[in-house]
MARMIVO-256861 format. One record per residue (C-alpha): residue in three letters; x, y, z. Coordinates in steps of 0.05 Angstrom, whole numbers, padded with zeros to 5 digits, always signed. Each point is the difference from the previous one (the first is absolute). Layout:
# MARMIVO-256861
alaXYZ/...
This chain:
# MARMIVO-256861
unk-00203-00099+00153/unk-00066-00009+00037/unk-00041-00060-00021/unk-00075+00014-00001/unk-00038-00036+00055/unk-00072+00020-00015/unk-00053-00048-00022/unk+00013+00018-00072/unk+00069-00033+00000/unk-00026-00072+00013/unk-00053+00011-00054/unk+00054+00024-00048/unk+00044-00061+00015/unk-00059-00048-00009/unk-00020+00034-00065/unk+00070-00004-00029/unk+00010-00072+00024/unk-00066-00021-00031/unk+00018+00035-00065/unk+00067-00035-00002/unk-00031-00069+00013/unk-00053+00009-00053/unk+00053+00024-00050/unk+00044-00060+00016/unk-00058-00047-00009/unk-00016+00030-00069/unk+00074-00005-00019/unk+00004-00073+00023/unk-00065-00018-00037/unk+00024+00034-00064/unk+00066-00036+00004/unk-00035-00067+00009/unk-00048+00012-00058/unk+00058+00020-00045/unk+00019-00071-00017/unk-00073-00018-00015/unk-00017+00060-00043/unk+00059-00009-00048/unk-00026-00028-00066/unk+00020-00071-00014/unk+00036-00049+00044/unk+00054+00035+00042/unk+00036-00065+00018/unk+00002-00022-00073/unk+00024+00069-00020/unk+00055-00002+00053/unk+00023-00071-00018/unk-00004+00011-00075/unk-00045-00030-00054/unk+00043-00063-00007/unk-00004-00019+00074/unk-00031-00069+00012/unk-00072-00001+00024/unk+00018-00040+00062/unk+00052+00052+00020/unk-00051+00056-00009/unk-00051-00039+00041/unk+00051-00014+00055/unk+00020+00073+00004/unk-00073+00021+00005/unk-00010-00050+00055/unk+00062+00027+00036/unk-00027+00071-00006/unk-00069-00021+00023/unk-00033+00025-00064/unk-00044-00062-00006/unk-00039+00016+00063/unk-00064+00043+00002/unk+00013+00074-00003/unk-00025+00015+00070/unk+00046-00053+00029/unk+00059+00027-00039/unk-00016+00069+00029/unk-00003-00026+00072/unk+00065-00038-00010/unk+00032+00062-00030/unk-00020+00042+00060/unk+00023-00053+00049/unk+00068-00006-00033/unk+00006+00076-00003/unk-00014+00007+00074/unk+00055-00051+00013/unk+00049+00040-00043/unk-00002-00049-00059/unk-00004+00032-00069/unk+00004-00064-00040/unk+00053-00030-00045/unk+00027+00030-00064/unk-00020-00040-00062/unk+00065+00017-00035/unk+00053-00007+00054/unk-00038-00047+00047/unk+00025+00043+00057/unk-00046+00030+00054/unk-00027+00067-00022/unk+00013+00030+00069/unk+00073-00020-00003/unk+00010+00034-00067/unk-00036+00063+00023/unk+00042+00002+00064/unk+00063-00003-00041/unk-00021+00056-00048/unk-00041+00046+00044/unk+00060+00034+00034/unk+00028+00023-00067/unk-00067+00031-00020/unk-00010+00032+00069/unk+00070+00031-00001/unk-00013+00030-00069/unk-00068+00029+00019/unk+00022+00028+00067/unk+00064+00031-00029/unk-00040+00032-00057/unk-00052+00027+00050/unk+00053+00030+00045/unk+00035+00032-00059/unk-00066+00028-00027/unk-00018+00031+00067/unk+00071+00027+00011/unk-00003+00035-00067/unk-00074+00020-00002/unk-00006+00034+00068/unk+00057+00051-00007/unk-00016+00013-00073/unk-00073+00012+00017/unk+00017+00046+00058/unk+00050+00041-00041/unk-00048+00007-00058/unk-00055+00023+00048/unk+00047+00054+00027/unk+00019+00022-00070/unk-00071+00002-00028/unk-00038+00026+00060/unk-00054+00053-00013/unk+00010+00000-00076/unk+00075+00009+00001/unk+00045-00036-00050/unk-00054-00014-00051/unk+00049-00029-00050/unk+00031-00043+00053/unk-00068-00027+00019/unk-00018-00016-00072/unk+00066-00034-00012/unk-00006-00041+00064/unk-00072-00020-00013/unk+00013-00018-00073/unk+00061-00042+00017/unk-00038-00035+00055/unk-00058-00019-00046/unk+00047-00026-00054/unk+00045-00040+00047/unk-00058-00027+00040/unk-00034-00026-00063/unk+00059-00042-00023/unk-00008-00074+00020/unk+00055-00022+00048/unk+00022-00057-00045/unk+00012+00049-00058/unk+00041+00043+00048/unk+00038-00063+00016/unk+00015-00014-00073/unk+00023+00072-00010/unk+00045-00002+00062/unk+00031-00066-00023/unk+00015+00030-00068/unk+00029+00065+00027/unk+00036-00021+00063/unk+00017-00073-00014/unk+00006-00013-00074/unk+00028+00068-00021/unk+00042+00022+00060/unk+00011-00067+00036/unk-00010+00034+00067/unk-00046-00053+00028/unk-00015-00073-00015/unk-00053-00014-00052/unk-00037-00052+00041/unk+00005-00047+00059/unk+00006+00009+00075/unk+00073+00000+00017/unk+00026+00056+00045/unk-00027+00068+00019/unk+00010+00029-00069/unk-00050-00049-00029/unk-00055+00033+00043/unk+00010+00069-00031/unk-00036-00007-00066/unk-00061-00040+00022/unk-00009+00044+00061/unk+00003+00062-00044/unk-00048-00030-00050/unk-00050-00012+00056/unk+00010+00065+00038/unk+00001+00054-00054/unk-00074-00002-00016/unk-00025-00002+00072/unk+00049+00054+00020/unk-00029+00046-00054/unk-00071-00013+00022/unk+00014+00007+00074/unk+00041+00064-00008/unk-00059+00033-00035/unk-00047-00020+00056/unk+00049+00024+00054/unk+00005+00067-00036/unk-00076+00008-00001/unk-00007-00020+00073/unk+00058+00045+00020/unk-00031+00060-00036/unk-00065-00012+00038/unk+00035-00007+00067/unk+00041+00064-00011/unk-00065+00040-00002/unk-00027-00026+00066/unk-00007+00043+00062/unk+00052-00037+00042/unk+00053+00011-00054/unk-00018+00074-00002/unk+00006+00002+00076/unk+00069-00032-00004/unk+00021+00052-00051/unk-00027+00055+00045/unk+00044-00025+00056/unk+00059+00014-00047/unk+00023-00072-00002/unk+00051-00017-00052/unk-00026-00022-00068/unk+00035-00067+00009/unk-00036-00012+00067/unk-00067+00021-00028/unk+00004-00047-00059/unk+00033-00061+00033/unk-00031+00002+00070/unk-00069+00030-00011/unk-00019-00012-00073/unk+00035-00063-00023/unk-00028-00050+00052/unk-00072+00020-00018/unk+00013-00003-00075/unk+00034-00068+00005/unk-00057-00027+00043/unk-00050+00019-00054/unk+00043-00035-00052/unk+00008-00064+00040/unk-00061-00033-00032/unk+00030+00008-00069/unk+00066-00025+00026/unk-00032-00065+00022/unk-00034-00008-00067/unk+00066+00012-00035/unk+00033-00054+00042/unk-00056-00048-00021/unk+00010+00020-00073/unk+00075-00010+00006/unk-00011-00071+00025/unk-00044-00014-00061/unk+00047+00038-00046/unk+00057-00047+00016/unk-00032-00053-00044/unk+00021+00032-00066/unk+00063+00035+00025/unk+00028-00065+00027/unk-00008-00031-00068/unk+00036+00058-00033/unk+00060-00009+00046/unk-00004-00076+00009/unk-00010+00013+00074/unk-00009-00066+00039/unk-00064+00021+00036/unk-00073-00016-00001/unk-00013+00043-00061/unk+00043-00042-00046/unk-00027-00063+00033/unk-00073+00017-00014/unk+00013+00017-00073/unk+00037-00065-00012/unk-00055-00038+00037/unk-00054+00032-00045/unk+00040-00019-00062/unk+00008-00072+00026/unk-00073-00002+00022/unk+00023-00018+00070/unk-00065+00021+00034/unk+00016-00020+00072/unk+00062+00044-00004/unk-00042+00057-00030/unk-00052-00008+00054/unk+00050+00003+00056/unk+00036+00061-00029/unk-00065+00037-00012/unk-00020-00013+00072/unk+00066+00027+00027/unk-00003+00062-00044/unk-00073+00013+00017/unk+00008-00011+00074/unk+00060+00046+00001/unk-00039+00056-00033/unk-00059-00009+00048/unk+00045+00000+00061/unk+00037+00063-00022/unk-00066+00037-00012/unk-00026-00022+00069/unk+00065+00022+00033/unk-00006+00068-00034/unk-00071+00008+00027/unk+00024-00016+00071/unk+00058+00048-00004/unk-00046+00055-00026/unk-00047-00014+00058/unk+00056+00008+00050/unk+00026+00064-00032/unk-00067+00032-00013/unk-00055-00034+00042/unk-00054+00052-00015/unk+00000-00010-00076/unk+00017-00074-00005/unk-00039-00029+00058/unk-00058+00047-00013/unk-00016-00040-00063/unk-00019-00059+00044/
């Protein structure tokens, strides 16, 4: 793979880096303001209405909430740059320590669901493109499109509930909840992967149909290459490249989708942690988790932009 060396490449890198930094700043500022925009007294809400006033005051002093807002913001940024995310109001443990313990479980779930979605969507999209090319297989196309729309519209947590009922409660094939062994990954990964696989397969099919009508594919056919070689060597790489942007967005959505799915399956990740923190009004924990989720999504999107620029410099870098 040849990396572009023209003057457009440094401009592209600077543009993407600046966009990432601005997005991170907006994310950090929104996370900071979260605790101040919540109606009422967040510390009182977290400690309960019967907590003594001196305890509430001491906790506010500990969190620095009695200082001017601008000073709180500067302190928040300084601690963030040092890798400090604060202390949980509920557990009194460092937020960073809790996130470090739970992040691997969430990452494993999201990455496994993404790989499964891609592994299913790409071959299904290619096969459907071959079957429905140039108006052939009209009924097959309608059935495929209709099924995709229906499946893609179902929220992942509802899919999770249905999978639990069918494959855990009724048939006892997989555990209902928890993270204990490889079989415990099956249902939550399926719940996360089914919707994105449906959406991505439809996009792969559309891109594959467009690629199959290009001149270089016609030239490959004219050379009497085998159908397998034409589709896998000449058509598929270009179709997959065009679908890469959506794939990156799907990975970002999978990371965010783990919040509800983890609660359905009692998965010990960040998703279940943020929900319990919201219920307990543990705002430092909510802030830290939101920052991790948001930063992960921004980094994935930036990585996808860079990969697209390396694969197709003319279209991606040309935007800069």
